[in-house]
MINUKOL-285506 format. One record per residue (C-alpha): residue in one letter; z, x, y. Coordinates in steps of 0.25 Angstrom, whole numbers, always signed. Each point is the difference from the previous one (the first is absolute). Layout:
BEGIN
+------+-------+-------+-------+
| type |     Z |     X |     Y |
+------+-------+-------+-------+
|    A |     Z |     X |     Y |
...
+------+-------+-------+-------+
// end
This chain:
BEGIN
+------+-------+-------+-------+
| type |     Z |     X |     Y |
+------+-------+-------+-------+
|    M |   +19 |   -67 |   +29 |
|    R |    +6 |    +8 |   +11 |
|    K |   +10 |    +6 |   -10 |
|    T |   -11 |    +5 |    -9 |
|    P |    +2 |   +16 |    +0 |
|    I |   -11 |    +7 |    +7 |
|    S |    -2 |    +8 |   -13 |
|    E |    -4 |   -13 |    -7 |
|    R |   -10 |    -4 |   +10 |
|    L |   -15 |    +3 |    +1 |
|    Q |    -1 |   +11 |   +11 |
|    L |   -12 |    -3 |   +10 |
|    A |    -2 |   +12 |    +9 |
|    I |    -7 |    +0 |   +13 |
|    F |    -8 |   +12 |    +5 |
|    G |    -9 |    +4 |   +11 |
|    R |    -1 |    +7 |   +13 |
|    R |    +9 |    -1 |   +12 |
|    N |    -3 |   -13 |    +8 |
|    A |    -8 |    -6 |   -11 |
|    G |    +9 |   -12 |    +0 |
|    K |    +8 |    +3 |   -12 |
|    S |   +13 |    -5 |    +6 |
|    S |    -7 |   -12 |    +5 |
|    L |    -5 |    -3 |   -13 |
|    I |   +13 |    +0 |    -7 |
|    N |    +6 |    -9 |   +10 |
|    A |   -12 |   -10 |    -2 |
|    L |    +1 |    +1 |   -15 |
|    T |   +15 |    -3 |    +0 |
|    G |    +0 |    -9 |   +11 |
|    Q |   +12 |    +8 |    +7 |
|    S |    +1 |   +11 |   +10 |
|    V |    +5 |   +10 |    -9 |
|    A |    -8 |   +12 |    +5 |
|    L |    +0 |    +5 |   +14 |
|    V |   -14 |    -2 |    +6 |
|    S |    -5 |    +8 |   +12 |
|    R |   -13 |    +5 |    +6 |
|    V |    +7 |   +14 |    +0 |
|    A |    -5 |    +8 |   -12 |
|    G |   +10 |    +5 |   -10 |
|    T |   +10 |   -12 |    +3 |
|    T |    +3 |    -1 |   -15 |
|    T |    +8 |   +13 |    -4 |
|    D |    +6 |    -3 |   -14 |
|    P |    -5 |   -10 |   -11 |
|    V |    +5 |   -14 |    +3 |
|    F |    +3 |    -9 |   -12 |
|    K |    -1 |   -15 |    +0 |
|    T |    +2 |    -9 |   -12 |
|    M |    -7 |   -14 |    -2 |
|    E |    -5 |    -9 |   -10 |
|    L |   -15 |    +0 |    -2 |
|    G |    -6 |   -11 |    -8 |
|    N |    -2 |    +3 |   -14 |
|    L |    +4 |   +14 |    +1 |
|    G |   +14 |    -4 |    +3 |
|    P |   +10 |    +9 |    +7 |
|    V |    -7 |   +12 |    +7 |
|    V |    +3 |   +10 |   +10 |
|    F |   -10 |    +4 |   +11 |
|    I |    +2 |   +15 |    +5 |
|    D |    -5 |    +3 |   +14 |
|    T |    -3 |   +15 |    +2 |
|    A |    -2 |    +9 |   +12 |
|    G |   -14 |    +4 |    +3 |
|    V |    -6 |   +10 |    -9 |
|    D |    -8 |    +7 |   +11 |
|    D |   +13 |    +3 |    +8 |
|    I |    +0 |   +13 |    +8 |
|    G |   +10 |   +11 |    +3 |
|    E |   +12 |    +6 |    -8 |
|    L |    +7 |   -14 |    +0 |
|    G |   -13 |    -7 |    -3 |
|    R |    -1 |    +9 |   -12 |
|    L |   +13 |    -4 |    -5 |
|    R |    -3 |   -15 |    +2 |
|    Q |   -13 |    +2 |    -8 |
|    E |    +8 |    +6 |   -11 |
|    R |    +9 |   -12 |    +0 |
|    S |   -12 |    -9 |    -1 |
|    W |    -7 |    +7 |   -11 |
|    S |   +13 |    +0 |    -8 |
|    V |    -1 |   -15 |    +0 |
|    M |   -13 |    +0 |    -8 |
|    G |    +7 |    +5 |   -12 |
|    R |    +8 |   -13 |    -2 |
|    A |   -11 |   -10 |    +5 |
|    D |    -6 |   -10 |   -10 |
|    L |   -11 |    -4 |   +10 |
|    I |    -5 |    +7 |   +13 |
|    L |    -5 |    -8 |   +12 |
|    L |    -9 |   +10 |    +8 |
|    V |    +0 |    -6 |   +15 |
|    V |   -11 |    +4 |    +8 |
|    D |    -4 |    -2 |   +15 |
|    P |   -15 |    -3 |    +1 |
|    T |    +0 |    +4 |   +14 |
|    A |    +4 |   +14 |    -3 |
|    G |    -9 |    +2 |   -12 |
|    L |    +3 |    +6 |   -13 |
|    N |    +1 |   +15 |    -4 |
|    E |    +7 |   +10 |    -8 |
|    T |   +13 |    -6 |    +2 |
|    E |    -4 |   -12 |    -8 |
|    E |    -7 |    +9 |   -10 |
|    E |   +14 |    +7 |    -3 |
|    V |    +7 |   -13 |    -2 |
|    L |   -10 |    -4 |   -10 |
|    A |    +0 |   +14 |    -7 |
|    R |   +15 |    +0 |    -1 |
|    A |    +0 |   -15 |    -5 |
|    E |   -10 |    +4 |   -11 |
|    D |    +9 |   +12 |    -4 |
|    Y |   +11 |   -10 |    -1 |
|    Q |    -8 |   -10 |    -8 |
|    T |    +4 |   -10 |   +10 |
|    P |    -9 |   -12 |    +4 |
|    V |    -4 |    -2 |   +15 |
|    I |    -4 |   -12 |    +8 |
|    G |    -7 |    +3 |   +13 |
|    V |    +5 |    -8 |   +13 |
|    V |    -9 |    +0 |   +11 |
|    N |    +9 |    -3 |   +11 |
|    K |    -1 |    -4 |   +15 |
|    I |   -13 |    -8 |    -2 |
|    D |    +4 |    -8 |   +12 |
|    D |    -3 |   +13 |    +8 |
|    A |   -11 |    +5 |    -7 |
|    S |   -15 |    -3 |    +1 |
|    E |    -7 |    -6 |   -12 |
|    T |    -8 |   +13 |    -2 |
|    E |   +13 |    +8 |    +0 |
|    A |    +7 |    -9 |   -10 |
|    L |   -12 |    +0 |    -9 |
|    A |    -1 |   +15 |    +0 |
|    A |   +14 |    +1 |    -4 |
|    M |    -2 |   -10 |   -11 |
|    G |   -12 |    +7 |    -5 |
|    W |    +7 |   +14 |    +0 |
|    L |   +11 |    -6 |    -9 |
|    D |   -10 |    -6 |    -9 |
|    D |    -8 |   +13 |    -1 |
|    H |   +13 |    +6 |    -5 |
|    G |    +2 |   -11 |   -10 |
|    I |   +12 |    -6 |    +7 |
|    A |    +1 |   -15 |    +1 |
|    A |    +3 |    -4 |   +15 |
|    V |    +5 |   -12 |    +8 |
|    A |    -2 |    -2 |   +15 |
|    V |   +12 |    -4 |    +8 |
|    S |    +7 |    -1 |   +13 |
|    S |   +15 |    +2 |    +0 |
|    T |    +1 |    -6 |   +14 |
|    T |    -7 |   -13 |    -3 |
|    G |    +3 |    -1 |   -15 |
|    V |   -15 |    -1 |    -4 |
|    G |    -2 |    +5 |   -14 |
|    I |   +15 |    +2 |    -3 |
|    E |    +0 |   -11 |   -11 |
|    D |   -13 |    +6 |    -5 |
|    L |    +7 |   +13 |    -1 |
|    K |   +12 |    -6 |    -8 |
|    D |   -10 |    -6 |    -9 |
|    A |    -7 |   +13 |    -2 |
|    I |   +13 |    +7 |    -3 |
|    E |    +4 |   -10 |   -11 |
|    E |   -14 |    +1 |    -6 |
|    M |    +1 |   +15 |    -1 |
|    K |   +12 |    -3 |    -9 |
|    P |    +6 |   +15 |    +0 |
|    D |    +7 |    +4 |   -13 |
|    E |    -5 |   -11 |    -9 |
|    D |    +7 |    +8 |   -12 |
|    R |   +14 |    -2 |    +7 |
|    L |   +10 |    -7 |    -9 |
|    S |    +7 |   -12 |    +5 |
|    S |   +14 |    +5 |    -4 |
|    I |    +7 |   +11 |    -8 |
|    F |    +0 |   -10 |   -12 |
|    D |   -14 |    -4 |    +2 |
|    G |    -6 |    -3 |   -14 |
|    L |   +13 |    +4 |    -8 |
|    F |    +7 |   -14 |    -2 |
|    S |    -2 |   -14 |    -3 |
|    A |    +9 |   -11 |    +7 |
|    G |   +13 |    -2 |    -7 |
|    E |    +1 |   +14 |    -6 |
|    T |   +13 |    +8 |    +3 |
|    V |    +1 |   +13 |    +8 |
|    V |   +12 |    +9 |    +1 |
|    L |    +1 |    +8 |   +13 |
|    V |   +10 |   +12 |    -1 |
|    C |    +4 |    +3 |   +14 |
|    P |   +10 |   +12 |    +1 |
|    I |    +6 |    +0 |   +14 |
|    D |    -8 |   +11 |    +7 |
|    A |    +8 |   +10 |    +8 |
|    G |   -12 |    +0 |   +10 |
|    A |    +0 |   -15 |    +2 |
|    P |    +7 |    -6 |   +13 |
|    K |   +13 |    -7 |    -4 |
|    G |    -2 |   -14 |    -5 |
|    R |   -15 |    +2 |    -3 |
|    L |    -9 |    +3 |   -11 |
|    I |   -12 |   +10 |    +1 |
|    L |   -14 |    -5 |    +3 |
|    P |    -6 |    +1 |   -14 |
|    Q |   +12 |    -8 |    -6 |
|    M |    -1 |   -11 |   +11 |
|    Q |   -15 |    -1 |    -3 |
|    A |    +2 |    -1 |   -15 |
|    I |   +10 |   -11 |    +2 |
|    R |    -9 |    -8 |    +9 |
|    A |   -12 |    +2 |    -9 |
|    A |    +7 |    -5 |   -12 |
|    L |    +5 |   -12 |    +8 |
|    D |   -15 |    -3 |    +5 |
|    L |    -4 |    +1 |   -15 |
|    G |   +10 |   -10 |    -5 |
|    L |    +7 |   +10 |    -9 |
|    N |   +14 |    -1 |    -5 |
|    T |    +6 |   +12 |    +8 |
|    V |   +12 |    +8 |    -4 |
|    V |    +5 |   +10 |   +10 |
|    V |   +11 |   +10 |    -4 |
|    R |    +5 |   +14 |    +1 |
|    E |    -1 |   +10 |   -11 |
|    T |   +14 |    -2 |    -3 |
|    E |    -1 |   -15 |    -3 |
|    L |   -14 |    +1 |    -8 |
|    E |    +6 |    +0 |   -14 |
|    N |    +8 |   -13 |    +3 |
|    A |   -12 |    -6 |    +7 |
|    L |   -10 |    +2 |   -12 |
|    G |   +11 |    -5 |    -9 |
|    S |    +1 |   -13 |    +8 |
|    L |   -15 |    -4 |    -1 |
|    A |    -4 |   -10 |   -10 |
|    A |   -13 |    +8 |    -2 |
|    D |    -5 |   +14 |    +3 |
|    P |    -6 |    +2 |   +14 |
|    A |   -15 |    +3 |    +2 |
|    L |    +4 |   +13 |    +8 |
|    V |   +11 |    +8 |    +5 |
|    V |    -2 |    +7 |   +13 |
|    T |    +9 |   +11 |    +4 |
|    D |    +2 |   +10 |   +12 |
|    S |    -6 |   +13 |    -6 |
|    Q |   +13 |    +7 |    +3 |
|    A |    +7 |    -9 |   -11 |
|    F |   -11 |    +2 |   -10 |
|    D |    +9 |    +8 |    -9 |
|    V |   +11 |   -10 |    -2 |
|    V |    -9 |   -12 |    +1 |
|    A |    -9 |    +5 |   -11 |
|    K |   +12 |    +2 |    -9 |
|    T |    +5 |   -14 |    +3 |
|    T |   -13 |    -8 |    -1 |
|    P |    -4 |    -2 |   -15 |
|    P |   -13 |    +8 |    -3 |
|    H |    -8 |   -13 |    -3 |
|    I |    +2 |    -5 |   +15 |
|    P |   -10 |    +5 |   +10 |
|    L |    +6 |    +9 |   +10 |
|    T |    -6 |    +6 |   +13 |
|    S |    +5 |    +4 |   +14 |
|    F |    -2 |    -5 |   +14 |
|    S |    -7 |   +13 |    +4 |
|    I |   -10 |    -1 |   -11 |
|    L |    -3 |   -15 |    +4 |
|    M |    -2 |    +5 |   +14 |
|    A |   -10 |   +11 |    -5 |
|    R |    -8 |   -11 |    -6 |
|    Y |    +1 |    -9 |   +12 |
|    K |    -2 |   +10 |   +11 |
|    G |    -9 |   +11 |    -6 |
|    D |    -6 |    +5 |   -13 |
|    L |   +10 |    +0 |   -12 |
|    A |   -10 |    +7 |    -9 |
|    T |    -1 |   +12 |   +10 |
|    L |   +15 |    +1 |    +0 |
|    V |    +1 |    +0 |   -15 |
|    D |   -11 |   +11 |    +0 |
|    G |    +9 |    +9 |    +9 |
|    V |   +10 |    +1 |   -11 |
|    R |    -8 |   +11 |    -6 |
|    A |    +3 |    +9 |   +11 |
|    L |   +15 |    +0 |    -3 |
|    K |    -1 |    +8 |   -13 |
|    G |    -7 |   +12 |    +8 |
|    L |   +10 |    +1 |   +11 |
|    E |    +4 |   +15 |    +2 |
|    P |    +9 |    +7 |   +10 |
|    G |    -7 |    +2 |   +13 |
|    D |    -8 |   -13 |    -1 |
|    R |    +0 |    -9 |   +12 |
|    V |    +4 |   -15 |    -2 |
|    L |    -1 |   -10 |   +12 |
|    I |    +9 |   -11 |    +0 |
|    A |    -5 |   -11 |    +9 |
|    E |   +10 |   -11 |    +5 |
|    A |    -8 |   -11 |    +7 |
|    C |   +13 |    -5 |    +8 |
|    T |   +10 |    +7 |    +9 |
|    H |   +14 |    +0 |    -4 |
|    R |   +13 |    +8 |    +1 |
|    P |    +0 |    +8 |   -13 |
|    S |   +13 |    -1 |    -8 |
|    S |    +7 |    +8 |   -11 |
|    E |    -7 |   -10 |   -10 |
|    D |   -14 |    +1 |    +7 |
|    I |   -10 |    -2 |   -11 |
|    G |   -11 |    +8 |    +7 |
|    R |    +8 |   +11 |    +7 |
|    I |   +10 |    +2 |   -11 |
|    K |    -2 |    -6 |   -14 |
|    I |   -15 |    +2 |    -2 |
|    P |    +1 |   +15 |    +3 |
|    Q |   +12 |    +1 |    -9 |
|    W |    -7 |    -7 |   -11 |
|    L |   -13 |    +8 |    +1 |
|    T |    +8 |   +13 |    +1 |
|    G |    +9 |    -4 |   -12 |
|    H |   -13 |    -3 |    -9 |
|    Y |    -9 |   +11 |    +5 |
|    G |    +8 |   +11 |    +5 |
|    E |    +5 |    +6 |   +13 |
|    G |   -10 |    +5 |   +11 |
|    I |    -8 |   -12 |    +3 |
|    D |    -3 |    -1 |   +15 |
|    F |    +3 |   -14 |    +5 |
|    S |    -5 |    -5 |   +14 |
|    W |    +1 |   -14 |    +6 |
|    C |    -7 |    -9 |    +9 |
|    V |    +5 |   -13 |    +6 |
|    G |    -5 |   -13 |    +5 |
|    G |   -14 |    +0 |    +5 |
|    D |    -1 |   +15 |    +0 |
|    F |    -8 |    +6 |   -11 |
|    P |    -7 |   +14 |    -1 |
|    A |   -14 |    +1 |    +2 |
|    D |    -2 |   +12 |    -9 |
|    L |    +6 |    -1 |   -14 |
|    S |    -7 |   +11 |    -6 |
|    D |   +12 |    +8 |    -3 |
|    Y |    +8 |   -11 |    -7 |
|    K |    +1 |    -1 |   -15 |
|    L |    +5 |   -14 |    +0 |
|    V |    +3 |   -12 |   +10 |
|    V |   +12 |    -9 |    -3 |
|    H |    -1 |   -13 |    +8 |
|    C |   +10 |   -10 |    +2 |
|    G |    -2 |   -15 |    -4 |
|    A |    -7 |    -2 |   +14 |
|    C |    +6 |   -13 |    +2 |
|    M |    +0 |    +3 |   +15 |
|    V |   -14 |    +3 |    +2 |
|    S |   -13 |    -8 |    -2 |
|    R |    -9 |    +0 |   -12 |
|    G |   -11 |    +6 |    +8 |
|    A |    +9 |   +12 |    +4 |
|    V |    +4 |    +2 |   -14 |
|    L |   -15 |    +0 |    -5 |
|    Q |    -4 |    +9 |   +11 |
|    R |   +11 |   +10 |    -4 |
|    L |    -5 |    -1 |   -14 |
|    R |   -14 |    +3 |    +4 |
|    Q |    +4 |   +12 |    +9 |
|    I |    +9 |    +6 |   -11 |
|    G |   -12 |    -2 |   -10 |
|    S |    -9 |    +7 |    +9 |
|    F |    +9 |   +12 |    -2 |
|    R |    +0 |    -2 |   -15 |
|    V |   +16 |    +0 |    +1 |
|    P |    +7 |    -9 |   -10 |
|    I |    +9 |   -11 |    +5 |
|    V |   +12 |    -8 |    -6 |
|    N |    +9 |   -10 |    +6 |
|    Y |   +15 |    -1 |    -1 |
|    G |    +0 |   -10 |   -11 |
|    V |   -10 |    +7 |    -9 |
|    L |    +7 |   +13 |    +2 |
|    I |   +14 |    -5 |    -4 |
|    A |    -5 |    -8 |   -12 |
|    H |    -7 |   +13 |    -5 |
|    I |   +13 |    +8 |    +3 |
|    N |    +8 |   -10 |    -8 |
|    G |   -11 |    +0 |   -12 |
|    I |    -3 |   -14 |    +2 |
|    L |   -13 |    +0 |    +7 |
|    D |    -7 |    -7 |   -12 |
|    R |   +10 |   -11 |    +0 |
|    A |    -1 |    -2 |   +16 |
|    L |   -15 |    -1 |    -1 |
|    E |    -1 |    -9 |   -12 |
|    P |    -1 |   -13 |    +8 |
|    F |   -13 |    +5 |    +7 |
|    V |    -6 |    +8 |   -12 |
|    T |    +1 |   -13 |    -9 |
|    R |    -8 |    -7 |   +11 |
|    G |   -11 |   +10 |    +1 |
|    E |    +4 |    +4 |   +14 |
|    L |    +0 |   +15 |    -3 |
|    D |   -14 |    +2 |    -5 |
|    G |    +5 |    +4 |   -14 |
|    R |   +11 |   +10 |    +5 |
|    R |   +12 |    -1 |    -9 |
|    P |   +11 |   +10 |    +2 |
|    V |    +6 |    +7 |   -13 |
|    Q |   +12 |    +8 |    -3 |
|    S |    -3 |   +15 |    -2 |
|    D |   +11 |   +11 |    -1 |
|    G |   +10 |    -9 |    +7 |
|    Q |    -9 |    -2 |   +12 |
|    T |    -9 |   -12 |    +4 |
|    L |   -14 |    +4 |    +1 |
|    T |   -13 |    -8 |    +2 |
|    T |   -11 |    -1 |   -10 |
+------+-------+-------+-------+
// end
């Protein structure tokens, strides 16, 4: 459980004013002193992450934030760090101190949560210090705003188990798939995973999507064959029966598509991650924007992880080269890395996003909503590379046949893959 990546956990963010008891609450929820607690306002300066197992929800991460009512220039920076967490949260715990009353600070948390379409549970903390009138007033305020609330004392532990139950009952992200292979296989089938040795991976390791695919295949009881692209032909020839699916790194699409017989289903790790983390149909729709790229158009390439670019870097080197080669010189590329993402996307013609293996599903969905609000098309690496290689129709066929793309079926047109 402790080794489950943070990006694979439900993200439960704790918001509220300074000294509302946010840090005490996270300590009470986790049963550990993971956050510094003090009566001095503004003790928490940066988000604090704590992983744990929470009942039926499984592995989760609680995120403690600085008070969103912080003051001064440094306080403003702390607020910005706190608000940035909301974009990745699956559920928000709004902690209030009934002795201090509720005002526009809590109103702003609720307004921003509504913008992000993130569910909220109200936590009326410090009930051991508050009068009954104060506690009831806070509960009533939350109820008037349509927010389910739980009264707790982080000091004595009263109500903490009730809060955990409320979090489980909320069941954030009920549409979340259990794994990248969810619904695609039956036990006993064979999957072939083509794993080129990625130049960006540390020595002796595979990249995260490949590791997740191997583990998901083992969990499903699949016959799992893992090879490089150079051994794929021999591997396929050695099998007694055709595999149910071949999955490749997108950068090897060209050679793997030529090696894998047309009747064997083929897709990529990146396309599977798009299905698992976000909205594959939206990324497929983004392909339409590629045909209209012109000199001077701005294209944002978003990399959710930080790494040292190499001469073979897909986001910094290969994708710009491929797009320039297909659509001409003069495209204006820019990049964002890690948690950074521009607030204003109005000047962009297209967003190209990585597979998002290092960020949560909630963060991916929020980015999709933000991009959609500017009516900017988006594709991810796998969808784009399949299109560039003219095999997007084949790469999406495993999902089209299952009815997962709402009738979208790619077709070949003038050597380019478009979406009908």
